[in-house]
C-alpha positions as CSV (number, residue, x, y, z in Angstrom):
1,M,11.1,-9.3,-14.9
2,N,8.9,-12.3,-14.0
3,T,5.6,-11.6,-12.4
4,L,6.3,-13.0,-8.9
5,F,9.6,-11.2,-8.7
6,R,8.1,-8.0,-9.9
7,R,5.3,-8.2,-7.3
8,I,7.8,-8.9,-4.5
9,V,10.0,-5.9,-5.6
10,H,7.0,-3.7,-5.9
11,A,5.6,-4.6,-2.5
12,L,9.0,-4.2,-0.7
13,L,9.7,-0.9,-2.3
14,F,6.2,0.3,-1.6
15,E,6.4,-0.6,2.1
16,I,9.9,0.5,2.8
17,C,9.3,3.9,1.3
18,A,6.0,4.2,3.2
19,L,7.6,3.3,6.6
20,I,10.4,5.9,6.1
21,I,7.8,8.6,5.5
22,L,5.0,7.4,7.9
23,V,6.6,6.3,11.2
24,P,8.3,9.6,12.1
25,L,5.3,11.7,10.9
26,M,2.7,9.7,12.8
27,S,4.8,9.3,15.9
28,Y,5.3,13.0,16.1
29,G,1.8,13.9,15.0
30,F,0.0,11.6,17.5
31,N,2.7,12.0,20.2
32,M,3.4,8.2,20.3
33,D,6.6,6.4,21.1
34,M,8.3,5.9,17.7
35,F,9.4,2.3,18.5
36,H,5.9,1.2,19.7
37,F,4.3,2.9,16.7
38,G,7.0,1.7,14.4
39,A,6.4,-1.9,15.5
40,L,2.7,-1.6,14.7
41,A,3.6,0.0,11.3
42,L,6.0,-2.8,10.5
43,I,3.4,-5.5,11.4
44,L,0.8,-3.6,9.3
45,A,3.4,-3.3,6.5
46,L,3.9,-7.1,6.5
47,C,0.1,-7.6,6.4
48,A,-0.2,-5.0,3.7
49,M,2.5,-6.7,1.5
50,A,0.7,-10.0,1.7
51,S,-2.7,-8.3,1.1
52,N,-1.2,-6.2,-1.7
53,M,0.1,-9.2,-3.6
54,I,-3.2,-11.1,-3.2
55,Y,-5.3,-8.1,-4.2
56,N,-3.1,-7.1,-7.1
57,H,-3.0,-10.7,-8.4
58,G,-6.8,-10.8,-8.5
59,Y,-7.0,-7.3,-9.9
60,E,-4.6,-8.1,-12.7
61,I,-6.7,-11.2,-13.6
62,I,-9.8,-9.1,-13.9
63,E,-7.9,-6.4,-15.7
64,R,-6.7,-8.8,-18.4
65,R,-10.1,-10.5,-18.7
66,Y,-12.0,-7.2,-19.3
67,G,-9.2,-5.4,-21.1
68,W,-9.0,-2.6,-18.7
69,R,-6.3,0.1,-19.2
70,R,-4.5,1.7,-16.3
71,T,-6.0,5.1,-16.6
72,V,-6.1,7.7,-13.8
73,G,-9.7,6.7,-13.1
74,M,-8.9,3.0,-13.0
75,R,-5.9,3.7,-10.7
76,I,-8.3,5.5,-8.3
77,W,-10.7,2.6,-8.2
78,H,-7.8,0.2,-7.7
79,T,-6.5,2.2,-4.8
80,L,-10.0,2.6,-3.2
81,G,-10.6,-1.1,-3.5
82,F,-7.3,-2.0,-1.9
83,E,-7.9,0.4,1.0
84,A,-11.3,-1.2,1.8
85,F,-9.8,-4.7,1.6
86,F,-6.9,-3.8,3.9
87,M,-9.0,-1.8,6.4
88,A,-10.8,-5.1,7.3
89,I,-7.4,-6.4,8.5
90,A,-5.8,-3.3,9.9
91,L,-8.7,-2.1,12.1
92,P,-8.9,-4.9,14.7
93,L,-5.1,-5.2,14.8
94,T,-4.6,-1.4,15.4
95,A,-7.2,-1.3,18.2
96,W,-5.6,-4.3,19.9
97,W,-2.0,-3.2,19.6
98,L,-2.5,0.4,20.7
99,D,-5.1,-0.6,23.3
100,I,-7.6,1.9,22.0
101,S,-11.3,1.8,21.2
102,V,-12.5,0.5,17.8
103,L,-13.7,4.1,17.1
104,E,-10.2,5.5,17.8
105,A,-8.6,2.8,15.7
106,L,-11.1,3.6,12.9
107,L,-10.1,7.3,13.1
108,L,-6.4,6.4,13.1
109,D,-6.9,3.9,10.2
110,L,-8.8,6.6,8.3
111,V,-5.7,8.8,8.6
112,F,-3.6,5.9,7.4
113,S,-6.0,5.3,4.6
114,V,-5.9,8.9,3.4
115,F,-2.1,8.8,3.5
116,F,-1.9,5.5,1.7
117,M,-4.4,6.3,-1.0
118,L,-2.4,9.4,-1.9
119,Y,0.9,7.6,-1.5
120,A,-0.3,4.5,-3.4
121,F,-1.6,6.6,-6.3
122,C,1.8,8.5,-6.6
123,F,4.0,5.5,-5.9
124,N,2.2,3.2,-8.4
125,W,2.2,5.9,-11.1
126,V,5.9,6.4,-10.7
127,Y,6.5,2.7,-10.5
128,D,4.5,2.1,-13.8
129,L,6.5,4.8,-15.5
130,A,9.8,3.4,-14.4
131,R,8.8,-0.1,-15.6
132,Q,7.8,1.3,-19.0
133,R,11.1,3.1,-19.3
134,M,13.1,0.0,-18.3
135,A,11.1,-2.1,-20.9
136,Q,11.8,0.5,-23.6
137,R,15.5,0.4,-22.8
138,Q,15.5,-3.4,-23.1
139,C,13.7,-3.3,-26.4
140,R,16.4,-0.9,-27.8
141,R,19.2,-3.3,-27.1
């Protein structure tokens, strides 16, 4: 799978799965209208996909340059770095969309961040394993 196509598939799968999990839980948990919250989540997902592709492209360049391996520790640093990068975009957008204070938006974004750090770690680990298995199957042919 070429790199651009792989990144697009990864980003789409990541965001679609996250929306399926996140929107109902957060709407219920914060007593928000699912459609209003879902619209924000969709906008943030589109921003996250673009940010994800930019961030991962840069990360992979650095990873190759320094010969980093995708260990659990490196995956944790990768996830934390992305969350900081994306928080700079998501915070003002969330405050504006929900008409809440920046502090309330920060608290909500922290909840998002905790969810996405755990979700990203698990999703990327499973995604990497699936890619390895697909590559092994192709080599056997």
